[in-house]
DORO-617918 format. One record per residue: residue in one letter; x, y, z of N, C-alpha, C in turn; residue number from 1. Coordinates in steps of 0.05 Angstrom, whole numbers, always signed. Layout:
BEGIN
ROSE  r    n_px    n_py    n_pz   ca_px   ca_py   ca_pz    c_px    c_py    c_pz    k
ROSE  A       X       Y       Z       X       Y       Z       X       Y       Z  NUM
...
# end
This chain:
BEGIN
ROSE  r    n_px    n_py    n_pz   ca_px   ca_py   ca_pz    c_px    c_py    c_pz    k
ROSE  M    -766    +603   +1817    -770    +604   +1846    -794    +621   +1853    1
ROSE  S    -800    +642   +1837    -824    +658   +1842    -849    +642   +1839    2
ROSE  A    -850    +625   +1818    -873    +608   +1813    -876    +588   +1836    3
ROSE  L    -853    +577   +1844    -854    +558   +1867    -864    +571   +1892    4
ROSE  G    -857    +596   +1896    -867    +611   +1919    -898    +612   +1919    5
ROSE  H    -910    +615   +1896    -940    +616   +1895    -952    +589   +1903    6
ROSE  Y    -939    +567   +1893    -949    +541   +1900    -947    +536   +1930    7
ROSE  L    -925    +544   +1942    -921    +540   +1971    -941    +557   +1987    8
ROSE  E    -946    +581   +1977    -965    +598   +1990    -993    +586   +1990    9
ROSE  E   -1000    +573   +1968   -1027    +560   +1966   -1030    +538   +1987   10
ROSE  E   -1007    +526   +1996   -1007    +506   +2016   -1004    +517   +2044   11
ROSE  G   -1005    +544   +2047   -1004    +556   +2073    -976    +562   +2083   12
ROSE  I    -956    +559   +2066    -928    +564   +2074    -920    +592   +2063   13
ROSE  S    -913    +610   +2081    -905    +637   +2073    -877    +636   +2061   14
ROSE  T    -872    +652   +2040    -846    +652   +2026    -837    +680   +2021   15
ROSE  V    -811    +682   +2018    -798    +707   +2010    -774    +700   +1993   16
ROSE  A    -770    +715   +1971    -748    +710   +1953    -729    +733   +1954   17
ROSE  I    -704    +728   +1947    -684    +749   +1943    -679    +751   +1914   18
ROSE  A    -685    +774   +1902    -684    +778   +1873    -659    +794   +1866   19
ROSE  L    -644    +784   +1846    -621    +798   +1836    -627    +813   +1811   20
ROSE  I    -648    +806   +1797    -656    +819   +1772    -684    +830   +1776   21
ROSE  R    -687    +856   +1779    -713    +867   +1786    -734    +863   +1765   22
ROSE  K    -727    +866   +1739    -746    +863   +1718    -758    +835   +1718   23
ROSE  Q    -740    +816   +1724    -750    +788   +1724    -770    +784   +1747   24
ROSE  A    -764    +796   +1770    -782    +794   +1793    -809    +808   +1786   25
ROSE  E    -807    +831   +1773    -832    +845   +1765    -849    +828   +1746   26
ROSE  H    -835    +812   +1729    -849    +796   +1709    -861    +771   +1723   27
ROSE  T    -847    +758   +1741    -856    +734   +1753    -874    +738   +1777   28
ROSE  R    -872    +763   +1789    -889    +771   +1811    -890    +751   +1834   29
ROSE  P    -868    +747   +1848    -867    +729   +1871    -885    +740   +1894   30
ROSE  P    -894    +724   +1912    -911    +733   +1934    -897    +755   +1950   31
ROSE  R    -871    +751   +1956    -855    +772   +1969    -827    +769   +1959   32
ROSE  A    -814    +791   +1954    -786    +790   +1945    -771    +815   +1954   33
ROSE  L    -746    +811   +1961    -728    +833   +1967    -708    +835   +1944   34
ROSE  W    -710    +857   +1930    -690    +862   +1908    -665    +873   +1920   35
ROSE  V    -642    +861   +1912    -616    +870   +1921    -599    +879   +1898   36
ROSE  P    -584    +901   +1900    -568    +911   +1878    -540    +900   +1877   37
ROSE  F    -539    +873   +1879    -513    +860   +1880    -508    +844   +1854   38
ROSE  E    -483    +837   +1849    -478    +821   +1825    -489    +793   +1828   39
ROSE  L    -493    +780   +1805    -504    +753   +1805    -485    +734   +1820   40
ROSE  G    -497    +717   +1836    -481    +698   +1852    -476    +708   +1880   41
ROSE  R    -485    +733   +1886    -481    +744   +1913    -508    +754   +1924   42
ROSE  P    -527    +737   +1928    -554    +746   +1936    -555    +759   +1963   43
ROSE  I    -536    +753   +1981    -537    +766   +2007    -513    +784   +2011   44
ROSE  G    -499    +791   +1990    -477    +810   +1992    -450    +797   +1989   45
ROSE  P    -429    +812   +1994    -402    +802   +1989    -393    +781   +2010   46
ROSE  P    -374    +764   +2003    -364    +745   +2022    -349    +758   +2045   47
ROSE  S    -348    +744   +2067    -333    +753   +2091    -344    +780   +2102   48
ROSE  E    -369    +786   +2097    -381    +810   +2108    -406    +801   +2124   49
ROSE  A    -402    +787   +2146    -424    +775   +2161    -445    +795   +2170   50
ROSE  A    -436    +818   +2180    -456    +837   +2190    -474    +847   +2168   51
ROSE  F    -462    +853   +2145    -478    +863   +2122    -497    +841   +2113   52
ROSE  Q    -487    +816   +2110    -504    +794   +2101    -527    +790   +2120   53
ROSE  T    -522    +793   +2146    -544    +790   +2166    -565    +810   +2162   54
ROSE  R    -557    +835   +2155    -577    +856   +2150    -595    +849   +2126   55
ROSE  V    -582    +837   +2105    -597    +829   +2081    -618    +808   +2089   56
ROSE  I    -609    +787   +2103    -626    +765   +2111    -649    +775   +2128   57
ROSE  L    -643    +792   +2147    -664    +803   +2165    -684    +820   +2149   58
ROSE  A    -674    +835   +2130    -692    +851   +2113    -711    +833   +2097   59
ROSE  A    -700    +811   +2087    -717    +792   +2072    -738    +779   +2090   60
ROSE  L    -729    +770   +2113    -748    +757   +2132    -769    +776   +2142   61
ROSE  G    -761    +802   +2144    -780    +822   +2153    -805    +825   +2135   62
ROSE  L    -801    +817   +2110    -824    +819   +2091    -846    +799   +2098   63
ROSE  L    -840    +779   +2114    -860    +759   +2122    -881    +772   +2140   64
ROSE  E    -874    +795   +2152    -893    +809   +2169    -911    +829   +2154   65
ROSE  A    -905    +832   +2128    -921    +851   +2113    -949    +840   +2107   66
ROSE  P    -969    +857   +2104    -996    +847   +2098    -996    +832   +2072   67
ROSE  K   -1011    +810   +2071   -1012    +793   +2047   -1023    +809   +2023   68
ROSE  Q   -1010    +806   +2000   -1020    +818   +1976   -1011    +801   +1952   69
ROSE  A   -1020    +809   +1928   -1014    +792   +1905    -984    +789   +1900   70
ROSE  S    -970    +811   +1903    -941    +810   +1899    -929    +834   +1913   71
ROSE  L    -907    +830   +1927    -893    +851   +1941    -863    +850   +1934   72
ROSE  I    -853    +872   +1923    -824    +873   +1917    -813    +898   +1931   73
ROSE  V    -794    +895   +1949    -782    +916   +1964    -753    +918   +1957   74
ROSE  D    -743    +942   +1953    -714    +946   +1946    -697    +948   +1971   75
ROSE  F    -675    +933   +1971    -656    +936   +1993    -641    +962   +1989   76
ROSE  P    -638    +979   +2010    -629   +1006   +2006    -599   +1010   +2001   77
ROSE  D    -582    +990   +2007    -553    +995   +2006    -540    +979   +1984   78
ROSE  D    -519    +991   +1972    -503    +976   +1953    -483    +958   +1966   79
ROSE  D    -471    +941   +1951    -450    +923   +1960    -427    +940   +1971   80
ROSE  P    -419    +937   +1996    -397    +953   +2007    -370    +947   +1996   81
ROSE  R    -369    +925   +1981    -343    +917   +1970    -340    +926   +1941   82
ROSE  E    -359    +942   +1930    -356    +951   +1903    -337    +974   +1900   83
ROSE  A    -330    +987   +1922    -310   +1008   +1920    -283    +996   +1915   84
ROSE  L    -268   +1008   +1897    -241    +998   +1891    -223   +1001   +1915   85
ROSE  D    -206    +981   +1920    -186    +982   +1941    -160    +992   +1930   86
ROSE  P    -151   +1017   +1936    -127   +1028   +1925    -102   +1013   +1934   87
ROSE  K    -104    +997   +1955     -81    +982   +1965     -76    +956   +1951   88
ROSE  W     -96    +947   +1936     -94    +921   +1923     -75    +922   +1899   89
ROSE  R     -59    +901   +1896     -42    +899   +1872     -45    +870   +1862   90
ROSE  P     -42    +866   +1836     -43    +838   +1825     -22    +821   +1838   91
ROSE  P     -27    +795   +1841      -8    +778   +1854     +18    +773   +1839   92
ROSE  I     +18    +776   +1813     +42    +773   +1797     +43    +795   +1777   93
ROSE  A     +67    +800   +1767     +71    +821   +1746     +59    +812   +1720   94
ROSE  S     +48    +831   +1705     +36    +825   +1680     +57    +818   +1659   95
ROSE  A     +51    +798   +1643     +68    +790   +1621     +57    +801   +1595   96
ROSE  A     +73    +801   +1574     +64    +809   +1548     +42    +791   +1538   97
ROSE  A     +22    +803   +1526      -1    +787   +1516      +7    +767   +1496   98
ROSE  P      +2    +741   +1500     +10    +721   +1481      -8    +721   +1456   99
ROSE  E      +2    +712   +1434     -13    +711   +1409     -14    +682   +1399  100
ROSE  G     -38    +673   +1392     -41    +646   +1382     -46    +626   +1404  101
ROSE  P     -62    +606   +1399     -70    +586   +1419     -46    +572   +1432  102
ROSE  A     -26    +565   +1416      -3    +551   +1427     +13    +568   +1447  103
ROSE  E     +17    +593   +1439     +31    +612   +1456     +15    +618   +1482  104
ROSE  I     -12    +620   +1479     -29    +624   +1502     -27    +600   +1521  105
ROSE  A     -26    +576   +1510     -24    +552   +1527      +1    +553   +1543  106
ROSE  E     +23    +560   +1531     +49    +561   +1546     +47    +583   +1567  107
ROSE  A     +35    +606   +1560     +33    +628   +1579     +16    +621   +1603  108
ROSE  V      -6    +605   +1598     -24    +597   +1620      -8    +579   +1639  109
ROSE  E      +6    +560   +1629     +21    +542   +1646     +42    +557   +1663  110
ROSE  A     +56    +576   +1650     +75    +592   +1665     +61    +609   +1686  111
ROSE  E     +39    +620   +1679     +24    +638   +1697     +14    +622   +1722  112
ROSE  L      +4    +598   +1718      -6    +582   +1740     +17    +575   +1759  113
ROSE  R     +41    +570   +1748     +64    +564   +1765     +71    +589   +1781  114
ROSE  A     +69    +612   +1769     +76    +637   +1782     +56    +645   +1804  115
ROSE  L     +31    +636   +1801     +10    +642   +1820     +10    +623   +1844  116
ROSE  A     +24    +601   +1842     +22    +580   +1862     +28    +590   +1890  117
ROSE  A     +49    +606   +1893     +57    +616   +1920     +36    +635   +1931  118
ROSE  A     +25    +653   +1915      +4    +671   +1924     -21    +656   +1932  119
ROSE  Y     -28    +635   +1916     -51    +619   +1923     -48    +605   +1950  120
ROSE  A     -24    +593   +1954     -19    +579   +1979     -21    +598   +2003  121
ROSE  A     -10    +622   +1999     -11    +642   +2021     -39    +651   +2026  122
ROSE  S     -55    +654   +2005     -83    +662   +2009     -99    +640   +2023  123
ROSE  C     -95    +615   +2016    -109    +593   +2029    -101    +592   +2059  124
ROSE  T     -76    +596   +2065     -67    +595   +2093     -80    +618   +2109  125
ROSE  A     -81    +642   +2097     -92    +665   +2111    -122    +662   +2115  126
ROSE  R    -136    +651   +2095    -166    +649   +2096    -175    +622   +2107  127
ROSE  E    -157    +603   +2109    -163    +576   +2119    -184    +562   +2103  128
ROSE  R    -185    +567   +2077    -205    +553   +2061    -199    +558   +2031  129
ROSE  S    -211    +543   +2014    -209    +547   +1985    -233    +534   +1972  130
ROSE  T    -242    +546   +1950    -264    +535   +1935    -254    +518   +1911  131
ROSE  V    -228    +516   +1908    -216    +499   +1887    -221    +470   +1894  132
ROSE  G    -229    +454   +1875    -232    +425   +1880    -256    +413   +1867  133
ROSE  V    -273    +428   +1853    -297    +417   +1841    -290    +395   +1821  134
ROSE  S    -267    +398   +1807    -260    +378   +1787    -247    +353   +1799  135
ROSE  G    -238    +355   +1823    -223    +333   +1836    -194    +332   +1827  136
ROSE  L    -185    +351   +1811    -158    +352   +1801    -142    +374   +1815  137
ROSE  P    -116    +371   +1818    -100    +393   +1828     -98    +415   +1807  138
ROSE  P     -93    +440   +1815     -92    +461   +1795     -73    +456   +1772  139
ROSE  V     -50    +444   +1778     -31    +438   +1756     -43    +420   +1735  140
ROSE  A     -58    +400   +1743     -70    +381   +1724     -93    +396   +1709  141
ROSE  C    -107    +413   +1722    -128    +429   +1709    -115    +446   +1687  142
ROSE  G     -92    +458   +1693     -78    +475   +1673     -68    +458   +1650  143
ROSE  E     -58    +435   +1655     -49    +417   +1634     -72    +409   +1615  144
ROSE  Y     -95    +404   +1628    -118    +396   +1612    -127    +419   +1594  145
ROSE  L    -128    +443   +1605    -136    +467   +1590    -116    +471   +1567  146
ROSE  A     -90    +469   +1574     -69    +474   +1553     -71    +454   +1530  147
ROSE  A     -77    +429   +1537     -80    +409   +1515    -102    +417   +1496  148
ROSE  W    -124    +427   +1506    -146    +436   +1489    -137    +460   +1472  149
ROSE  L    -122    +478   +1484    -113    +502   +1469     -94    +494   +1446  150
ROSE  R     -79    +472   +1450     -60    +463   +1430     -73    +447   +1408  151
ROSE  G    -100    +446   +1408    -115    +433   +1387    -121    +404   +1391  152
ROSE  K    -114    +394   +1415    -120    +366   +1421    -149    +363   +1431  153
ROSE  R    -158    +339   +1432    -184    +333   +1445    -178    +311   +1465  154
ROSE  P    -166    +318   +1488    -158    +298   +1507    -181    +284   +1520  155
ROSE  A    -176    +259   +1528    -196    +244   +1543    -200    +257   +1570  156
ROSE  S    -223    +252   +1582    -228    +263   +1609    -207    +252   +1628  157
ROSE  P    -195    +270   +1644    -176    +261   +1664    -189    +251   +1690  158
ROSE  V    -216    +252   +1691    -230    +244   +1715    -248    +220   +1708  159
ROSE  A    -244    +198   +1722    -260    +174   +1717    -290    +180   +1720  160
ROSE  D    -306    +168   +1702    -335    +170   +1702    -344    +199   +1699  161
ROSE  M    -328    +216   +1686    -337    +243   +1680    -331    +249   +1650  162
ROSE  S    -351    +260   +1636    -347    +265   +1608    -326    +286   +1604  163
ROSE  L    -314    +286   +1580    -293    +306   +1575    -303    +334   +1576  164
ROSE  A    -328    +338   +1567    -340    +365   +1568    -344    +375   +1597  165
ROSE  L    -354    +357   +1614    -358    +365   +1642    -331    +368   +1656  166
ROSE  A    -312    +351   +1650    -286    +353   +1662    -273    +380   +1655  167
ROSE  L    -277    +388   +1629    -266    +413   +1620    -279    +437   +1635  168
ROSE  R    -305    +436   +1637    -319    +458   +1651    -309    +460   +1681  169
ROSE  F    -308    +437   +1694    -300    +437   +1722    -271    +445   +1726  170
ROSE  A    -254    +436   +1707    -226    +445   +1709    -223    +475   +1706  171
ROSE  I    -239    +486   +1688    -239    +515   +1684    -249    +529   +1708  172
ROSE  D    -271    +519   +1720    -281    +531   +1745    -259    +531   +1767  173
ROSE  D    -244    +510   +1769    -223    +509   +1789    -201    +528   +1782  174
ROSE  L    -194    +531   +1757    -173    +550   +1749    -181    +579   +1755  175
ROSE  K    -206    +586   +1749    -215    +613   +1755    -214    +618   +1785  176
ROSE  A    -223    +598   +1801    -222    +601   +1830    -193    +603   +1840  177
ROSE  F    -176    +587   +1828    -148    +587   +1836    -135    +615   +1832  178
ROSE  A    -140    +627   +1808    -129    +653   +1802    -140    +675   +1820  179
ROSE  L    -167    +675   +1823    -179    +695   +1839    -172    +693   +1868  180
ROSE  E    -169    +669   +1879    -161    +666   +1906    -132    +674   +1910  181
ROSE  A    -115    +669   +1890     -88    +678   +1891     -86    +708   +1893  182
ROSE  A    -106    +722   +1882    -107    +751   +1882    -117    +763   +1908  183
ROSE  L    -127    +746   +1926    -138    +756   +1952    -115    +759   +1972  184
ROSE  R    -101    +781   +1970     -78    +786   +1988     -88    +795   +2015  185
ROSE  A     -74    +786   +2035     -80    +794   +2063     -78    +824   +2066  186
ROSE  G     -96    +836   +2080     -95    +865   +2085    -109    +881   +2063  187
ROSE  T    -120    +868   +2043    -134    +883   +2021    -161    +871   +2017  188
ROSE  K    -179    +887   +2006    -206    +878   +2000    -213    +888   +1972  189
ROSE  P    -202    +875   +1951    -208    +884   +1924    -237    +880   +1917  190
ROSE  S    -248    +898   +1901    -275    +895   +1892    -277    +873   +1871  191
ROSE  S    -300    +862   +1867    -304    +842   +1846    -296    +853   +1819  192
ROSE  K    -300    +879   +1814    -293    +891   +1789    -262    +892   +1786  193
ROSE  Q    -248    +898   +1807    -219    +898   +1806    -209    +870   +1798  194
ROSE  L    -220    +850   +1812    -211    +823   +1807    -219    +814   +1778  195
ROSE  G    -244    +821   +1771    -253    +813   +1744    -237    +827   +1722  196
ROSE  D    -231    +852   +1725    -215    +866   +1705    -188    +854   +1702  197
ROSE  W    -176    +846   +1725    -150    +834   +1724    -151    +806   +1710  198
ROSE  L    -170    +790   +1718    -172    +763   +1707    -178    +763   +1677  199
ROSE  W    -197    +779   +1669    -206    +778   +1641    -191    +796   +1622  200
ROSE  N    -179    +817   +1633    -165    +836   +1615    -135    +834   +1615  201
ROSE  V    -124    +820   +1635     -95    +820   +1639     -83    +792   +1637  202
ROSE  T     -95    +773   +1650     -82    +747   +1653     -83    +730   +1627  203
ROSE  A     -64    +712   +1625     -64    +693   +1603     -87    +673   +1606  204
ROSE  L     -95    +667   +1631    -118    +650   +1635    -143    +662   +1623  205
ROSE  G    -148    +687   +1628    -171    +700   +1616    -171    +699   +1586  206
ROSE  A    -148    +704   +1574    -146    +703   +1545    -151    +675   +1535  207
ROSE  A    -141    +655   +1550    -144    +627   +1542    -174    +619   +1542  208
ROSE  L    -188    +628   +1562    -216    +620   +1564    -233    +633   +1543  209
ROSE  Q    -226    +657   +1535    -240    +670   +1512    -236    +654   +1487  210
ROSE  V    -211    +646   +1482    -205    +631   +1457    -219    +604   +1458  211
ROSE  L    -217    +590   +1480    -229    +563   +1482    -260    +565   +1479  212
ROSE  R    -271    +586   +1491    -300    +589   +1488    -308    +592   +1458  213
ROSE  Q    -293    +609   +1444    -299    +613   +1416    -295    +586   +1400  214
ROSE  N    -274    +572   +1406    -269    +547   +1392    -291    +526   +1396  215
ROSE  C    -300    +524   +1421    -321    +504   +1427    -347    +512   +1414  216
ROSE  L    -354    +538   +1415    -379    +547   +1403    -379    +544   +1373  217
ROSE  A    -355    +545   +1361    -353    +542   +1332    -353    +513   +1323  218
ROSE  G    -350    +495   +1341    -349    +467   +1334    -377    +455   +1331  219
ROSE  D    -377    +428   +1327    -403    +414   +1323    -410    +396   +1346  220
ROSE  D    -396    +397   +1368    -402    +381   +1392    -421    +397   +1409  221
ROSE  E    -446    +387   +1411    -467    +402   +1425    -461    +403   +1455  222
ROSE  R    -449    +382   +1466    -443    +383   +1495    -422    +404   +1501  223
ROSE  L    -402    +406   +1484    -381    +426   +1488    -393    +454   +1485  224
ROSE  K    -411    +457   +1466    -424    +483   +1462    -440    +491   +1488  225
ROSE  A    -453    +471   +1500    -469    +477   +1523    -452    +486   +1547  226
ROSE  V    -429    +473   +1551    -412    +480   +1574    -396    +505   +1568  227
ROSE  A    -390    +510   +1542    -374    +534   +1535    -388    +560   +1544  228
ROSE  A    -414    +559   +1547    -428    +583   +1556    -420    +592   +1584  229
ROSE  F    -409    +573   +1599    -401    +578   +1627    -372    +586   +1630  230
ROSE  F    -357    +585   +1608    -328    +591   +1610    -323    +620   +1617  231
ROSE  V    -339    +638   +1605    -334    +667   +1608    -361    +680   +1616  232
ROSE  P    -361    +697   +1636    -386    +711   +1644    -396    +727   +1620  233
ROSE  A    -422    +729   +1618    -434    +744   +1595    -423    +772   +1593  234
ROSE  L    -420    +786   +1616    -410    +814   +1615    -381    +816   +1606  235
ROSE  R    -367    +793   +1605    -339    +794   +1597    -335    +783   +1569  236
ROSE  V    -356    +776   +1555    -354    +767   +1528    -352    +791   +1509  237
ROSE  P    -331    +793   +1493    -328    +817   +1475    -353    +820   +1457  238
ROSE  A    -361    +845   +1452    -383    +850   +1435    -377    +841   +1406  239
ROSE  G    -398    +830   +1393    -394    +822   +1366    -382    +795   +1363  240
# end
């Protein structure tokens, strides 16, 4: 995007970028950029914080009034207001004993998804929206597809005209959204770290995705290897 900004500037169109990785911005030297200290995927700040997001957008647009120079990078002064832990937040379901082995993890995931269903429905009602649906499958079907992979099968794609690798990736995206949205209880504002620690360190789904990622990367299917990189965030991949 920084390189594209230079091309647009050459055509007389002023540009400003929002940078999430400052070293990358320093290396690519965009015409104008606002660096923000937020996690990847949240360039204008946390969701449901319209006033804060407006401040970020106005700060970025304000750079258009700065004198023209080779490259301008300005730091946004405030951290994400949602990074503070919410002491009122609690996981949507009680933690179960950590399962051992892919087959046991598969059973635990299916049971966990059933247990989360009520919390997910309540969350959707309260927020009047959901991001689940990229696969086109209901969460139960996504869970069954994931469990089949964990049990050592190589099931056909459950979605017409979609490869099994892409169907698996999208099913996993929906399951992560399903679990995280189930954890968004009314009256609480958990930080992304709270939610991430719960999903990746406590849930059977988090354990399942770690196992499936390893299995796909160890195989010889290049398409599965490519999508497996998206199963688990880099910061959540165990060292070594």
